[in-house]
C-alpha positions as CSV (number, residue, x, y, z in Angstrom):
1,X,0.0,0.0,0.0
2,X,1.3,3.4,-0.9
3,X,1.2,6.3,1.5
4,X,0.4,9.8,0.4
5,X,0.5,12.7,2.8
6,X,-2.5,15.0,2.8
7,X,-1.1,18.4,3.6
8,X,0.4,21.5,2.0
9,X,2.8,22.2,4.9
10,X,6.3,21.8,3.5
11,X,7.9,21.3,6.9
12,X,5.6,18.3,7.6
13,X,6.3,16.8,4.1
14,X,10.1,17.1,4.5
15,X,10.0,15.6,8.0
16,X,7.9,12.6,7.0
17,X,9.6,12.1,3.6
18,X,12.8,11.5,5.5
19,X,11.3,8.4,7.0
20,X,11.1,6.8,3.5
21,X,7.4,6.1,4.0
22,X,6.0,8.8,1.8
23,X,5.1,7.9,-1.8
24,X,3.3,11.0,-2.7
25,X,1.3,14.1,-1.6
26,X,-2.3,15.2,-1.9
27,X,-3.3,18.9,-1.6
28,X,-6.4,20.9,-2.2
29,X,-7.3,24.6,-2.2
30,X,-8.4,24.4,1.4
31,X,-5.0,22.9,2.6
32,X,-3.0,25.5,0.6
33,X,-5.1,28.3,2.0
34,X,-4.3,27.1,5.5
35,X,-0.6,27.2,4.7
36,X,-0.9,30.9,3.6
37,X,1.3,30.3,0.6
38,X,0.9,30.9,-3.2
39,X,-0.8,27.9,-4.7
40,X,1.5,27.4,-7.7
41,X,4.6,28.0,-5.6
42,X,3.5,25.5,-3.0
43,X,3.0,22.8,-5.6
44,X,6.4,23.4,-7.1
45,X,8.1,23.3,-3.8
46,X,6.3,20.1,-2.8
47,X,7.2,18.4,-6.1
48,X,10.9,19.2,-5.5
49,X,10.7,17.3,-2.2
50,X,8.6,14.3,-3.2
51,X,9.4,12.3,-6.3
52,X,6.0,10.6,-6.3
53,X,2.6,11.9,-7.5
54,X,1.6,15.3,-6.1
55,X,-2.1,16.1,-6.5
56,X,-3.0,19.7,-7.3
57,X,-6.7,20.5,-7.6
58,X,-8.3,22.6,-10.2
59,X,-10.8,25.3,-9.0
60,X,-13.0,25.6,-12.1
61,X,-16.3,23.8,-12.6
62,X,-16.5,23.8,-16.4
63,X,-14.5,21.5,-18.6
64,X,-12.8,24.2,-20.7
65,X,-11.4,26.1,-17.7
66,X,-10.5,22.8,-15.9
67,X,-8.4,21.8,-18.9
68,X,-6.7,25.2,-18.9
69,X,-6.0,25.0,-15.2
70,X,-4.9,21.4,-15.4
71,X,-2.5,21.9,-18.2
72,X,-0.9,24.9,-16.4
73,X,-0.6,22.8,-13.2
74,X,0.9,19.8,-15.2
75,X,3.7,22.1,-16.5
76,X,5.0,22.7,-12.9
77,X,6.6,19.3,-12.7
78,X,6.4,15.8,-14.2
79,X,5.0,14.4,-11.0
80,X,2.0,16.7,-10.8
81,X,-1.3,14.8,-10.7
82,X,-4.2,17.1,-11.7
83,X,-7.2,16.6,-9.3
84,X,-10.7,17.1,-10.8
85,X,-14.1,16.6,-9.2
86,X,-16.3,13.7,-10.0
87,X,-18.8,15.6,-12.2
88,X,-19.6,15.3,-15.9
89,X,-17.3,18.2,-16.7
90,X,-14.6,16.8,-14.4
91,X,-14.7,13.4,-16.1
92,X,-14.5,15.1,-19.6
93,X,-11.4,16.9,-18.3
94,X,-10.1,13.7,-16.9
95,X,-10.3,11.9,-20.2
96,X,-8.7,14.8,-22.1
97,X,-5.8,15.2,-19.6
98,X,-5.3,11.4,-19.4
99,X,-5.1,11.1,-23.1
100,X,-2.4,13.8,-23.1
101,X,-0.3,11.7,-20.6
102,X,-1.1,13.7,-17.5
103,X,-1.9,11.8,-14.2
104,X,-5.4,12.6,-13.0
105,X,-6.9,12.1,-9.5
106,X,-10.7,12.1,-9.6
107,X,-11.9,13.3,-6.2
108,X,-15.0,13.5,-4.1
109,X,-16.1,10.0,-4.9
110,X,-18.9,8.7,-2.7
111,X,-20.3,5.7,-4.6
112,X,-19.2,2.6,-6.5
113,X,-21.1,3.8,-9.5
114,X,-19.1,7.0,-9.5
115,X,-15.9,5.0,-9.2
116,X,-16.8,3.0,-12.3
117,X,-17.2,6.2,-14.3
118,X,-13.8,7.5,-13.1
119,X,-12.1,4.3,-14.2
120,X,-13.8,4.5,-17.6
121,X,-12.7,8.1,-18.0
122,X,-9.1,7.1,-17.6
123,X,-8.4,8.3,-14.1
124,X,-5.0,7.5,-12.6
125,X,-6.5,7.6,-9.1
126,X,-10.1,7.7,-7.7
127,X,-10.5,9.2,-4.2
128,X,-13.4,7.8,-2.2
129,X,-13.9,9.8,1.1
130,X,-14.3,7.2,3.8
131,X,-14.4,9.6,6.8
132,X,-17.1,11.8,5.3
133,X,-19.3,8.7,4.7
134,X,-18.8,7.5,8.2
135,X,-19.8,11.0,9.4
136,X,-23.3,10.6,7.9
137,X,-23.8,7.1,9.2
138,X,-22.7,5.2,6.0
139,X,-19.8,2.8,5.9
140,X,-16.7,4.2,4.1
141,X,-15.0,0.9,4.2
142,X,-17.9,-0.8,2.5
143,X,-17.4,1.6,-0.4
144,X,-13.7,0.7,-0.5
145,X,-14.6,-3.0,-0.5
146,X,-17.1,-2.5,-3.4
147,X,-14.7,-0.4,-5.6
148,X,-11.7,-2.8,-5.1
149,X,-13.9,-5.8,-6.0
150,X,-15.3,-4.1,-9.1
151,X,-11.9,-3.0,-10.3
152,X,-10.5,-6.5,-9.9
153,X,-13.2,-7.8,-12.3
154,X,-11.9,-5.6,-15.1
155,X,-8.2,-5.8,-15.8
156,X,-8.5,-3.0,-18.3
157,X,-9.3,-0.6,-15.5
158,X,-5.9,0.9,-14.5
159,X,-7.3,3.3,-11.9
160,X,-5.9,3.0,-8.4
161,X,-8.1,3.3,-5.3
162,X,-6.8,6.2,-3.3
163,X,-8.5,6.2,0.1
164,X,-9.2,9.7,1.3
165,X,-10.7,11.4,4.3
166,X,-8.8,9.0,6.6
167,X,-9.4,9.9,10.2
168,X,-7.4,7.3,12.2
169,X,-4.9,4.3,11.8
170,X,-7.7,1.7,11.6
171,X,-8.9,3.3,8.5
172,X,-5.5,2.6,7.0
173,X,-5.4,-1.0,8.3
174,X,-8.9,-1.8,7.0
175,X,-8.2,-0.2,3.6
176,X,-5.0,-2.2,3.3
177,X,-6.8,-5.5,4.2
178,X,-9.3,-4.7,1.4
179,X,-6.5,-4.2,-1.1
180,X,-6.7,-0.4,-1.7
181,X,-3.7,0.8,-3.6
182,X,-3.1,4.1,-1.8
183,X,-4.1,5.8,1.5
184,X,-3.7,9.6,1.8
185,X,-3.1,10.4,5.4
186,X,-3.0,13.6,7.4
187,X,0.5,13.8,9.1
188,X,-1.0,13.2,12.5
189,X,-2.5,9.9,11.5
190,X,0.7,8.7,10.0
191,X,2.5,9.6,13.3
192,X,-0.2,7.7,15.3
193,X,0.7,4.6,13.4
194,X,4.0,4.5,15.1
195,X,2.5,4.4,18.5
196,X,1.8,1.4,20.7
197,X,2.0,1.3,24.5
198,X,3.9,-2.0,24.5
199,X,6.5,-0.6,22.2
200,X,7.1,2.3,24.5
201,X,7.1,0.0,27.6
202,X,9.6,-2.4,26.0
203,X,11.9,0.4,24.9
204,X,11.9,1.9,28.4
205,X,12.8,-1.5,29.9
206,X,15.7,-2.1,27.5
207,X,17.1,1.4,28.2
208,X,16.8,0.9,31.9
209,X,18.7,-2.4,31.7
210,X,21.4,-0.8,29.5
211,X,21.8,2.1,31.8
212,X,22.7,-0.3,34.7
213,X,25.7,-1.7,32.7
214,X,27.3,1.8,32.7
215,X,28.4,1.2,29.1
216,X,28.2,3.5,26.0
217,X,28.3,2.2,22.5
218,X,29.9,5.4,21.2
219,X,32.1,5.9,24.2
220,X,33.9,2.6,24.2
221,X,36.3,1.1,21.8
222,X,36.8,-2.6,22.1
223,X,39.9,-4.2,20.6
224,X,39.2,-7.6,19.1
225,X,41.2,-10.5,20.6
226,X,44.1,-11.6,18.3
């Protein structure tokens, strides 16, 4: 499973990319607005840090303007993925951009029927929003299960399932169990995945035992017996 980071904060991206766990980044106008930076500059800076796909969302609603915005975004870097909404105009833009060789992320997917349309339109990624479905009493993971099952029936579908609106580590685990290709995680959720009380407890015990020895790995040089 690939991990994308859902943020426009460059410091967060640099820090998490250093772990080797980051395969890409997703952004949207809301995230960039929170960062207080110029949108185009932010995308260029992120693309310079992360080699994998970086989703940059169009803001237009009509196909013609979406294409103009998408083509401008695609020129920023080779790893830009143009994000379009799952609307008739968005899917028209998706087909045109995909045919031009641009990666496209079709976002705001809330049904399996919509996911089928995105795949047929040539999307590189489709982004079902699990957390938002959970919020209204539906099951986000049931949607992931349905999309993955449908896509497996049709090898000609090359679209990857990018699980979005992830709220906690169990969303990641469940999506991985279902075979989703990508999860896009807020930085806080990725950091939560490191945490387990038994890991901390075990580490503290090891360090306490080591301290009793009075030794230091860096402070001692042992000469091998001849």
